[in-house]
C-alpha positions as CSV (number, residue, x, y, z in Angstrom):
1,M,83.4,74.9,105.2
2,T,85.1,78.2,105.6
3,S,87.9,79.7,103.3
4,E,90.8,81.7,104.4
5,I,90.7,85.2,104.1
6,H,93.4,86.6,101.8
7,F,95.0,90.3,101.2
8,D,96.6,89.9,98.0
9,G,97.3,93.3,96.5
10,R,96.8,95.0,99.9
11,V,99.2,97.1,101.7
12,A,99.1,97.2,105.5
13,V,100.7,99.6,107.8
14,I,101.3,98.1,111.3
15,T,102.8,100.1,114.1
16,G,104.5,98.6,116.9
17,A,105.3,95.6,114.6
18,G,108.7,94.7,115.9
19,G,107.4,92.4,118.6
20,G,104.4,91.0,120.3
21,L,100.9,91.3,118.8
22,G,102.2,93.8,116.1
23,K,104.7,91.3,114.9
24,T,102.0,88.7,114.8
25,Y,99.7,90.9,112.8
26,A,102.6,91.7,110.3
27,L,103.6,88.1,109.8
28,E,100.1,86.8,109.5
29,L,99.0,89.5,107.0
30,A,102.2,89.0,104.9
31,R,101.5,85.2,104.9
32,R,98.0,86.0,103.5
33,G,99.3,88.0,100.7
34,A,99.6,91.7,102.1
35,H,102.6,94.0,101.6
36,V,103.5,95.3,105.0
37,V,105.1,98.4,106.4
38,V,106.5,97.2,109.6
39,N,106.9,100.3,111.9
40,D,108.7,100.2,115.2
41,L,110.8,102.7,116.9
42,G,112.7,100.1,118.6
43,G,112.7,101.5,122.1
44,A,112.1,99.9,125.6
45,A,108.7,99.2,126.9
46,D,108.7,102.7,128.7
47,G,109.3,104.7,125.4
48,S,113.0,105.3,126.0
49,G,115.7,104.6,123.3
50,K,115.3,103.5,119.8
51,G,116.8,101.2,117.2
52,S,116.0,99.5,113.9
53,S,116.7,95.8,114.8
54,M,113.2,95.0,115.9
55,A,111.6,96.2,112.7
56,D,114.3,94.7,110.6
57,Q,114.0,91.3,112.2
58,T,110.2,91.3,111.5
59,V,110.8,92.4,107.8
60,D,113.5,89.7,107.3
61,E,111.2,86.9,108.7
62,I,108.5,88.1,106.2
63,R,110.9,88.2,103.5
64,K,112.4,84.6,104.1
65,A,108.7,83.4,104.0
66,G,108.3,84.9,100.4
67,G,106.5,88.0,101.6
68,Q,107.0,91.7,100.7
69,A,107.7,94.1,103.6
70,V,109.7,97.3,104.3
71,A,110.8,98.7,107.7
72,S,109.9,102.1,109.1
73,Y,111.7,103.5,112.2
74,D,109.7,106.6,112.5
75,S,107.9,107.6,115.7
76,V,104.1,107.7,115.8
77,A,104.0,110.3,118.4
78,T,104.6,113.4,116.1
79,P,102.6,114.6,113.0
80,A,105.8,114.3,111.0
81,G,106.4,110.8,112.1
82,G,102.7,109.6,111.2
83,E,103.2,111.1,107.7
84,A,106.5,109.4,107.1
85,I,105.1,106.1,108.0
86,V,102.3,106.5,105.6
87,R,104.5,107.9,103.0
88,T,106.7,104.8,103.3
89,A,103.7,102.6,102.2
90,L,102.7,105.0,99.4
91,D,106.3,105.2,98.0
92,R,107.1,101.7,98.3
93,F,103.8,100.0,97.5
94,G,101.6,102.6,95.9
95,R,98.8,102.7,98.3
96,V,97.7,102.0,101.9
97,D,94.7,99.7,102.5
98,I,95.0,98.8,106.1
99,V,96.3,100.5,109.3
100,I,96.6,98.6,112.5
101,N,97.4,101.1,115.3
102,N,99.3,98.9,117.7
103,A,102.3,101.0,119.0
104,G,102.4,101.5,122.7
105,I,104.4,102.3,125.9
106,L,103.9,101.9,129.6
107,R,104.6,104.3,132.2
108,D,102.6,102.7,135.0
109,K,102.2,104.6,138.5
110,S,99.4,104.9,140.9
111,F,97.2,107.9,140.2
112,A,98.3,109.9,143.1
113,K,101.9,109.6,142.2
114,L,101.6,110.0,138.3
115,E,103.7,112.9,137.0
116,P,102.3,115.0,134.0
117,A,105.3,113.9,131.9
118,D,104.1,110.1,132.3
119,L,100.6,111.0,131.2
120,E,101.7,113.1,128.2
121,I,104.1,110.6,126.8
122,V,101.5,107.8,127.0
123,L,98.9,109.9,125.3
124,D,101.5,110.9,122.7
125,V,102.2,107.4,121.8
126,H,98.9,105.6,122.1
127,L,96.3,108.3,121.3
128,K,97.9,110.9,119.3
129,G,100.1,108.4,117.6
130,A,97.0,106.6,116.3
131,F,95.7,110.0,115.2
132,Y,99.0,111.0,113.4
133,V,99.2,107.7,111.6
134,S,95.6,107.4,110.8
135,Q,94.9,110.9,109.3
136,P,97.3,110.7,106.3
137,A,96.3,107.0,105.7
138,F,92.4,108.1,105.8
139,R,93.1,110.9,103.1
140,A,94.7,108.2,100.8
141,M,92.0,105.7,101.6
142,K,89.3,108.3,100.6
143,D,91.0,108.8,97.4
144,Q,90.8,105.1,96.4
145,S,87.4,104.6,98.2
146,Y,88.7,101.5,100.4
147,G,90.4,101.4,103.8
148,R,90.4,99.4,107.0
149,F,91.5,100.6,110.5
150,L,92.1,98.5,113.6
151,F,92.8,100.2,116.9
152,T,94.0,98.5,119.9
153,A,92.3,99.3,123.2
154,S,92.7,97.6,126.5
155,A,90.7,95.9,129.2
156,A,92.7,98.5,131.6
157,G,90.5,101.2,130.2
158,I,87.2,99.2,129.9
159,F,87.4,97.8,133.5
160,G,90.1,99.9,135.0
161,N,93.5,98.5,136.3
162,F,95.6,99.9,139.3
163,G,98.5,102.0,138.1
164,Q,97.2,102.6,134.7
165,T,95.1,105.9,134.6
166,N,97.3,107.2,131.7
167,Y,97.2,104.0,129.8
168,G,93.6,103.4,130.4
169,A,92.7,106.9,129.4
170,A,94.6,106.7,126.2
171,K,93.1,103.4,125.3
172,M,89.5,104.4,125.9
173,G,90.2,107.5,123.7
174,L,90.9,105.2,120.6
175,V,87.4,103.8,121.0
176,G,86.1,107.3,120.3
177,L,88.5,108.0,117.5
178,S,87.6,104.8,115.7
179,N,83.9,105.3,116.2
180,V,84.2,108.7,114.3
181,L,86.4,107.4,111.6
182,A,83.7,104.5,111.0
183,V,81.0,107.3,110.6
184,E,83.1,109.6,108.4
185,G,84.6,106.8,106.2
186,A,81.4,105.0,105.5
187,K,80.7,106.6,102.3
188,N,84.1,105.8,101.1
189,N,84.2,102.2,102.1
190,I,86.4,102.9,105.0
191,K,85.8,100.7,108.1
192,S,87.1,101.1,111.5
193,N,87.0,98.6,114.4
194,V,88.5,98.4,117.9
195,I,89.8,95.2,119.9
196,A,90.7,95.1,123.4
197,P,93.0,91.9,123.6
198,I,93.5,90.2,126.9
199,A,95.5,86.9,127.3
């Protein structure tokens, strides 16, 4: 017999939680007792635009189900944005225990046609964004001697996928980032893992 894992009293920061896998994580962790910071810039799949409705909708669903959540519309792609996302958790719930780096965009083009701007923005959101959110969270986790990170890699990086050199490179960079956080965090009960979802 197995018992369900619960997260009562834990605070989870989930980026890209306005839809897709991020929303699924947010709803499930809230159902299992976590307080959730629902971060989503609310833009299109290519990173253009922004809005609050996606994050707000996830927060509303969590609250209607009896959970606790707060929205964050900050961009992961800047140090200030990453700090603000983590600050939302600390200000609202007093701690941060779990970070799921899930935010992402796509700028698919074949390698020969890929523009530098399409490389840079994908690295900014996926790789740098995960760094910018994780670093302030890691510092808070060290102080409380507890933390869990989950990074979202991709089969596009592991196996390769046509038209996704930028995306594949960014996603494999997350593997290295997570591995180092696991090593550096071990003495403070901070664990870090990577998943590569495929459906």
